[in-house]
N, C-alpha and C positions, 0 to 999 in steps of 0.2 A: 503493499502499501502504501511504503515511502518514497518506492520508485512513482508508482501514478502520480502522487502529491509534487511531484518535482517535473513529472513530464508534460504536465499542465498548466505548473507552475507561469507560466509564459507563453501564450499564444498569441501568434495574428496572422488576420489574414486581408491579402489586398481587394479592393472595394473600388467602384468609380472616385468614390468619392475619398480614394488613398488609402492609406494600411492602416488599420482596425487596430487595436493592441488591447487584448486582454489580458487583464492580471488575476489572479488568483491569493487575495490579501492572507488567508487561511495558508494556504501550500508554501506560500511569501515566508512566511512568519516561520514554519518549518524550517523551511530552509535555512534563514536567515540563526534561528537556535539552534541547527545542526553545525553549520560554520563556528558560531561561538563555544560552542561547547567542543569540539576538535581543537580552537587557538587554546584554550584552555588547558585541556592535555596537553598541548605541543609547550604551553608556559612551564606546565608541573615539571615535565619532563626535562624540560632546561633547566628548572630551578633543581630538580633534586643533582642532576646529572652535577650541576656546580656545588651542589651539597655534598653527594659522595666525591666527589673529585681532590674535595679540600678536609674530609675526613682523616683526621680527628680534628683536626683543626673549623673555625666557623667565621663566616662574615664579621660576627660580632669580636674573635681574636685577633682578625685581622687591627678592628678600627684601635683596641688595645694597643698594639705593639706601634702603631700611628700615631695614638696620643701620648705611649711611652717618649718616642723618639723627638716628639715635640713640645715635650714638656721639658723634658731634659736641656732642651736647646734654650729655654727660657730659662732657665738653671745655670747656665752656663757649662752646661757638663755636655763630652763629647761623647756617648756614648760608643757611638759608629767609630772611635779612632780612628777618624780624617776621610772615612769614606763618603760622608755626603760630601764633604767640600770637593773631593777627585769626582763626584758624578756631579755637581752643581757646575766646575770649571768645563765635565762632558756636554754639558744641553747645548744646545746650540743657540747663538748668538741670536738677538730679536730684540725687537721695539714694539710696544705698545703695553696698554695697563698688565696686559698677560706676562711681562717679561719684565719687571721690576724685581728687585732683588730679595726681595721678599717673598713674591708669586717662587721667584725658580728656589730658593732655599728650602719653601714650604714641598714646593716639588721631587726634589731630591731628597728631602725626608720622607716621602711618600713612596719613593722609587726604591730607597732603603731597606726601609721598615717593609714593604712586599717583598723584597730577597731576601731579608730576614722571617720574615710571614713562612715560605715557599720553604726555604733552607728545613725549616722548623718541622716544616709537615713532612718532609720527606725526609727528616731523619728520625720523626716516631716512627713512620711508615715501615722504614727497614727497621729500625727495632723492634716492634712488634713483629713484623717476618720473620727475625729471628728467634724470638720469644714463642713465635709459634710452631718454628721448629723445636722445639722441645717436646720430649713425649714421657719423659722416665716417670712422670705423676701416673699416667697408665700402666705402670710395670710395680708401683709398691700398694703394700699391701692397704687391704683396707683398715682407715684407721691409726694406719702410721705412717704421716704424710712427714717426709724428709724438711726439713730449715730450706735446701735448694727449690722443692717442688713452692714452699709459703713464700719467700720472695718472689719466686717466677708470676706467683698467683697474684702476689700484691701489684708487681712491674705489670699484669696484661689488666689488674682491675684501673690502672691510674690513667696506661694507654689507651682504652679502651669506654672509660666514665661515661662522656657523654651521650647521650639520648643517638645509637646507630639506625640506619634504615637499615631497609633489606639485602643492600646491594655494597652498605658502607667497607666492608671487610674486604671484598672480591680482589682487590689489589695489596691486600695486605697478606691474602694467604702465600703460603709455602709454596712450592712445583712441590709434584710426585715425584718423588726420586727413584732412579733406576738402581734398582741393588746389582752389587754385586751375581756377578755370574756361578763364583762356586761360592759362594752364600743359597743362590736359588735351586744350585743341584744339589747340595746339602740335604738341604728342606725337604727336595722332589725326593731323593733316596729312602730318605727318612719316614717319609708316609706313607710309601709302597712297599716299605720293609716288611709289615704286616699283612697283607696281601699275595706275597709272592712265597715260593720255597726258594732256599736254598742255592738250586739250578738257575731259577728265574729271576732271583735277584744279581746273579754274580752275572746275568746276560746284560743286564738293564745296568749296573755299576761301569760295564767295558764301552756301553754304548756312551752313558751318560759323560765318561772320563777321554772318549775319544772327541766327542762333542765339544766339550771345556777345553780340549787342548785343543783343537785343529779347527772349528768352525764358529765356535763361540765370539773369541776375541774381536773378527771382525764383523760379524753380525753388531757387537756391544760397542763397537763405535759409531756405528746409523743409529744407536739409536740415543745416545749417550748427546750426540746432534741432535737427533729430536727431539730432547728434554731440555733442548739448552733453544730449541727453537718454537718451539709451540707450549701451552698452555699446560697441558696435560700430556703426555707423550701415548696414552691409553685412549683417553675415551673416546677419538675422534675415530682409528680405526675400530674398537670395540662397539661403536651405536651402527657403521657400517659395516664389516663383514658380520658380527654376530647379529645385526637384526635388516639391516635394509638390505643387504644382499639375499637374506634367505629367501627360496623362492616357495617352500614348504605355507601351509595356513596357519594365518594368523590364529584363528580361532583354536584356541586349548593348549596349541603349539609354542607361542609366543604373547598371545593378550590372557591378563590377570585378572582376576574380580575381588570387589568389596562387599561387603554385607553393613546392612543398615543395623542400630540398634535392635537389639531384638528379645529384649526381658520387658520391653514398655512396648505402647503405642500411641501415639499424640493424636490419630486421628484415622479413621476410615475411611476416608472421602479422598478419592485420587487425586482429584483437580488442586483440592485447598493444600494437600502436601506438599503437589508437586511445585504448587505458588510462593510457598514460604522457603519453601528447600532452592530454585533458581533464585529468586529473590536475593536469596540470603548468599549461591553463589556468585551472580552478578556484584554482589556487595565485599565480595574476598576479590573480585576481578579488579575492582576499584580500587584496591588497598592494593594491592599488586600491582596496580599501574604506579600508586602516587608513592608505591615502596612504602608506605605503611606499615607493615608486616615488620614484627619482629627476626631477628634472622635468629636461627636455630642455635642453641650454643651448648656445647657439651659441657656438666658441669658450673654452668651459669655462666659461662667465661673464655669456651675457646667455641670461637664461629664457626657452626658449619657453611662448605660453599652451599651458594643458593641461586647459580645458575641454571639449573635446571626448572626451576620455576617463571623460567620465562616465556615455556611453550607448553603453558597450561592451557590455555583456549587458544582458539583460530587456529590451534593445528590436526593436519592430519597427515598419514603417509603419501600421499600423493603431495609435491613442494607447490607450494601457492603461495600469492601477495599475504605479506607479515601483517592484517589491518585488523585492527580493534571491532572486530565484528557487533554489530546489535541485532543482532537474530539467532534462535538456535532451529536446529533442523529435527521437526518429529515426525515420527511413526505411528500410525495406528489402522489398525486392522488390515495390513494392505496399502496403504497412502502413505503418500508422502505433505507434511506442510511445512510452510516457511511461516517461525512465527516470531513478529517483532518485539524488541525485551524493552524496548524507550518508545514515547512518544514524546516528540522532539528530543530535545534533551533532556528528558525525567523517565527515568529508570522507573518502568509501572512497579504499581506497589504490590502487592501479594494477591489481596484481592483481586485485580485486573487479572493480572496473571491467572489464577484460580478458573475465572471466566471464560479465560480463552480458550485452557485447556477442556473446560469443559463443553465450551462451543467443539475443540476436535473430537471428544469424546461423544459428541448427539451428532454429528455429523454422515448422515443414510448412507452419503453417494458413494461408488464401489468402489475397486481399483479399476485400475487402465488397464487392458493389454500389456502382461508383464510387468505390471508395477508391481505388484503383491510378493515376490522371491526378487526383489532387485538386487538386497543388500548380499545375496548369497555370492555375487561373484568378491565381497570383500571377505567371504570365509573359506572360498576354495582356492585354487594354484595363483599364484600369484602372476605366473605366465601369462595364465589366461586371461586374468583380469587386465592386465596391462594391454592383453592385446583385444579383446574387447572394447577398455577404453578407446584405445586409436580407433576402430573401427566406425563404432557406433556413438560414441559420446564425444566428440571432436567437434562439435557441429549444432546451431540450431535448437531447438527447445530443451533436446538430453542432455545439450553442454552448458547449458543455464541453469536449467534443475540442475545437474548434478555438480554447480560452483556455488548454487546455494547453500547443500550439504557442505561441500569443503571448503565453505567459509562462515559455515556456522560457529558461533563461541563451540558448541558442542552437540552431540546428537541426544534425542530422548525420544525413547522407547517407550510406549505406553501399552503396556500387556494386556489381555483379556482374563487370562489366568490371575489364582491371589496364595501367593508363597508367605510362609512366614514359620517362623521358628515356635514352635508347642513343646515345652520341658517333660509334655508325655507324651509325647510320639517322636520320639529319637528320629526316625525318616525324613522328618519335615528338614532339617537342619539340612540334609541333604540333596534334599529336591529342591530346597530353595539355592542352593550352591548349586546345583544342573544347571538351574535356569540361569543366573548369573553367568557363569560361563561359557555355556554357549546359545542358550534359549533356543528356537526353534530352528535356529542356522540362516535365517532371513530377516530377523524382524533387531537385528545388531548391526549398526555399521561399525566395523571393527576396526578402519582405517581411521576413525579419528582419536583425538589423544582420548577421551575417555565418552563411552556412554553410559546418562543415566535412565535407569531400567525401572520402571512406575508401574508396579503392582494393581491389579483390580482394590483390592484391599488396604492400601495407602502405601504398604511395605516398597521401602525402595533397594536400591543397588548400583554398584558401580561394575562398568567393564574396559578396562584400560587396557592403552597400546602402550608396548614397553619399551619402544625405542629412545622417546623422547625423555623419559623420565623412570625411574624405580618410584617403589612403593609408597617409600616414609614422603615422595612429595604430595602423591595425590592422596595421604593421608592427612598429612597437613589441612589440604582443602575439606576434606569432608569431616573432619574433627570441626574446624570453623563453622563447616550447615547444618552440621547437628545441633552442637550447642547452639548458635542461632536460633534455630526451630526449636529447639525445646526452650530455652531458657530469656529471650530475648522477643519474638515475634506473637509466639501464641495462637490460639485458634478459640472459637466458639465454643460454647455449650453443646453446640451440632456439629461440630467438627470443621469449621468453616472456616476461611481467612478472617481474620479482622478487618470491620471497616468494609465500607459499600464502593463496588466497583461502579465503571465509567460503561454504560451500555453503549456512549456515542463511537467506541474505541472499532476498528475497521476488522472483520475475527481476521484469524488464521487464511493465508494464500495456499490452495493445493498446489503443487508441482506438478508439470506438465508434462507429458513424455510422452515419444513417440516411439515405440520398443519393435525395431519387425523381428518376422520368425527368426531371422538367424541369431540373435543376440539374445531372443527367449530359452532356445536351444541351449545356447551357452550357458545362462542362466540355471539350468536345469540341471545342467553338465556339472555346474558348480556347485548348487546343490546337493547331487549326490552324493558328490567327493565329501562338502561337509560335514553330509549328514553320517555317511558310516564313519566319521572320527569321531562324532560328538554321542554317536551309538555303542562305540566303544571302548568310552569313556566309563570308568567306574570312581565313584566321587564317593566318600565315606567321612562325613564332617561329624563333630560328636564333641561334645561339653562334660569336661574332667570334673568332677564338682569335691572326691575325694580333698583335695588341697589344691592350693596356688603357690603364689612367693612368700608368703608369709612362710610356712613349716619350709621351704627352700632353703630360707635364709637361714634358718634357727638350724641345719646341716652345716652351715658357714662352707657355702659354695654360691655360685651363682646360676641364677634360677635358668640360663640358657644353657651355661655348662651342665647342669641336672637333668636335663631334656634332651639335651645331646646325649650323653651317656647312655638313655635309657631307650633313645632312638636305636642305638648300636645293640645295646641286648635283649630290642624287642625284634631288628632286624634277624640277627645273627639264629632267635629262635625260630622265626617265620620263614627261612630258608636256610638254615644249616651253616653259613659262613658268614664270613666279611662283605664289606664291596670300596668299594670310590665313593666316599660321600664327599658331597658337596653341602655347603650353609653361607650362604650371603651376607657378606660382613660389607660394611661402609668405608671408604676411603675420603668424606666428604670433607679431613681437618685438610685438605690439598686440595688446590684451586683445580675448578671443573673435575674435583674428585667422582665415580661415580659406584662400582661395586669393585670386591677384592672376595676368594674364594677361603674360607677355612679347610681344609680338608681334616674332616671329625674324625674319621676313622684311624686311629693312631696306637702305637704299640700296647701306648697304656690303658688304653680304654678298651682296644681287643683281651688284656691281660685282666682286667677286672672281668667281662666277660665269658672268660674263659673260667675264673674261679666262680665266676655266680654258677655257673651249667654242673662244673664237677661236683657241687654241695658236701666239700668235704671240707671249707675253712671256714673259719672262725668268723662274725659279727666284725670285731675288732680288723683281723685280717681284711677280710673286704670293703671293712671303711678305710683303711689306709689303703688300699689299691685305688678304690673310689675317690680318693682327695687327691692322689696323684695323677689319676687321669682328668680328673677337673682342670687342678693346675694345669697340666701340658694343654689343655681345649684353652684354657683363659690367655693364657701367654700366645698359644697360638691366635687365635684372636684379634689379641693384641698386636701381633707384629701383622697383621692381615691388614688394623686400620693404621699403622703407621708406615705402609710404605713396606713391607716386607716381604709381601708376601709373594708364593710361588707361581701360580697360574696366570697372571696378563702379564706377568715379565717374559713367560715361555710364550705364551701366546704372541707378543710383538717380536719377540725371537725370532718365531716361525713365521709372520710378515714377512719384516726381514732378509729372511730366506727365501721365501717368492720373490721379493722382487729382483735381488741380486742373482734369481735363477740359482741356491746351491742346495746343493741335496743335505737332508741330514736325517737320517734313519732314526736317530735320538728322538726328534721333535714330531715327528710326522707319527712315532706309535706314541707319545706322551698327548699331543691334541687329539688320537684318535678313542683313545681310552674312554667305555662309556659312563657316565654318572649313574649307577642303577638306585643311587640313593640321593638325591636331590630336595635338601631344605633351607626353613628360610621361617627367622624369627619378625612377627607383624610391629611394627611400631605400635605404639600409644601414646597418651597424654604428652603429645607435643606443643599442646595446645590445652593452657591451666583454663579454661573457660568457665569450669565449675569443680564444687571438691569433691571425690570420689566416694569419700567417706559419708558426706550429705545423701549422696544423689547413686548406691553403690549398684542399681537396679541399669543405672542409665552404660549401660556397657554392647561396644558392637562385638560382633563375632568374630572379626577380624577376615579373613578371605583366602584364596588360595588360586591354584595353578595346576597345570596339566603334568603328568608325567613328563621326563627328558629324555629317558630311554625307554624301550617299548617294553622289554621285561622290569621293570623297575618301579618305583613307587615317586611321588611328590608331595614332600609332608611343608605343609607350613602352620602354623602355631603362635597363637598369641596369650600368653600369661597375662588373662586380662586382671587380675587382682590378687588378692590375698588370698582368696580360695576357688580360683578357680580359672582353668585352662582349656581354651580351644584347638581343638584340631581339625585341617583339613586334608584328606588322605586321598589322593588318586592313584588310579594306578587301569591298563586295560584290560578288558574281557577276553581280548584275544591272547594274552598269556599267560598259559595253564600253569605257570612261578608264580602268579601273584596273585593276590584279593587284599583291595582295599580293606573290607570290613574287617577279615580274620587280621590284619599289622594293626589293623586300629584296638584290637582287641588285645595285643600284644603290647600292644605301648600303655595302653591301662593296667596291666600287670607287672609291665616294665618298670612306672611309676611306683606302685604301691609298693615291690619287691625294694626296690632301694630305699622308699622312704624306712620299711621297716628297718633297714641294719642301723638307720639312729634313734637311738630309743627317745623321741622330743615327744608331747602331746600331739594328739591327731585327732582328727574330724571324721574316722571311719573306722568303723571295726573291723 
């Protein structure tokens, strides 16, 4: 409707009496307001760029330095040590009122003060960057902080005491270091030792030594050179080769899902819930654009990189314009709609958005030929989608409709089914997760940065594309949105959004398609590929209630290490062997850092598992073995977070070898090893919008992803509170060796068995 307004805002016709101009005041008003809004955003970005560029300085500190310099000159004190006089002599001679000795002196002092101020900012930034390179605090025992770390923390606080903006620390973050090849090889061999027999391990040692001595030095030089030149020596290659160059379907293989609050329900009205949620999302985007969101800080003082947040909205896997989109694309009953989020420069209120979504829900029009399953193209193979896009969506109304979807802020799917978690029905959580992971294979737009999924009962969820960012980023948005919905926007007693809508708003626009039979055949083919993939996924989700992080902490170990060791025990009971295990950790303490792998299957964890299986050891011995395994895991996690991981370094060395045409049997074998157990802990409470002790039921269940290996498991978990843990386990029905529910039962038993080793009060019998 906005385009239509602008198109008729200015019309003219030629008549016998001359040119007849016709102006639409209402349309011109909208055009004017849109222009004003655009300029406001530009000015805000310019202002933020200046404030971010001079952090930890500020315009106020610049004025203070100038005033100090000028004030000292009036007191006949030259704090510049003669530099002001030198600057004054270098100024060009001239005449006029602005070239008096007093003016030249003031100008010289301003130039000197600015130089001092800029130098101070540079010094503070470099000092902050050096301080952020210190990671000794991560390796200290809890409660045993060294004096060095205390001094370091005080210096960090002093240099970052002024209220930072979202990207204020970006240029102060250190670069991800390139580990020494010898250290990476040593840690790699250590990680595979429990998985190989003596003969296999000896062979791998020989391959590793040959690589380290002959091939690696040359590859390492190129990698070090890249680390000097690029902001991050891993992230661009990781995004390109792991995500963007993959030709397999995104659905299940790459995209992941995020669940709603599962123990409470704010409303059953589908349109009303969407009204509040989408209003909150655009509020978040506005804060993101204005950099009003606080940076995520470890320990409250160490900044995490925020660059991934830049692409949260208005992003799709297909390259497009970098615009601040003012609409969302909506799918309902096989139809696509374009729903405007603004009226002129004003963001629509929740009640207006509710009305607009209700209009879509009430729209009786049928899908156009080929429209219903169109989104299956984004669920099938990437080559087929690329070919179809070029052949059928490069011109005409199809191109215009596709651009409306791809340039939308995000995608919204209105489902006709109802899903939610019923604690009395364990299967309900798994069915809910399956609906979010893949839906019916054509009611999600898997290319978008995320799809907001709305079920008929008002329950929500997200399906997120992985290339643009990792789960903690979308989790940050989701926490803000759910907190705003529950504690700031609210609903009426009947479950509707507060306030009265504006019925004069133009309704959402149906997108128009012209999909020929040949394209419909491609859509059907992609749908069949996606459906076979979705039908093969077994997902088992459950809430573990006997205990949570409260009891685990009494065992004097980290909750993550506790769960990871339990997963090793569960996997051995399930498969009778150990396997290469992937746990995702983050490297966001470095500029443009993303993830690193923690190889959770260690010699220490396997020793503990074997002792548990033998059944002849005392509890004291088992506790000792467990503590050694937990300590080892925590150390590996810290090494991964501080840039001393194994897998990203080997991955980059492999890419350099391919670029140079160098063959490496060692790297080829390392990069081909399957991750039969892929795990990830889901972050929570990144934003403190409410007190979890006062609102214990405001818990999300986290989310999950598909299995990485055909004969393996995908496990995500969220340690949601003092007394609960949520698990999401995926596998494939086509594998005779895996069973997600069976593995889930083994995880339950492993957690209970390990807790039983520590004789602490517990909430289960």
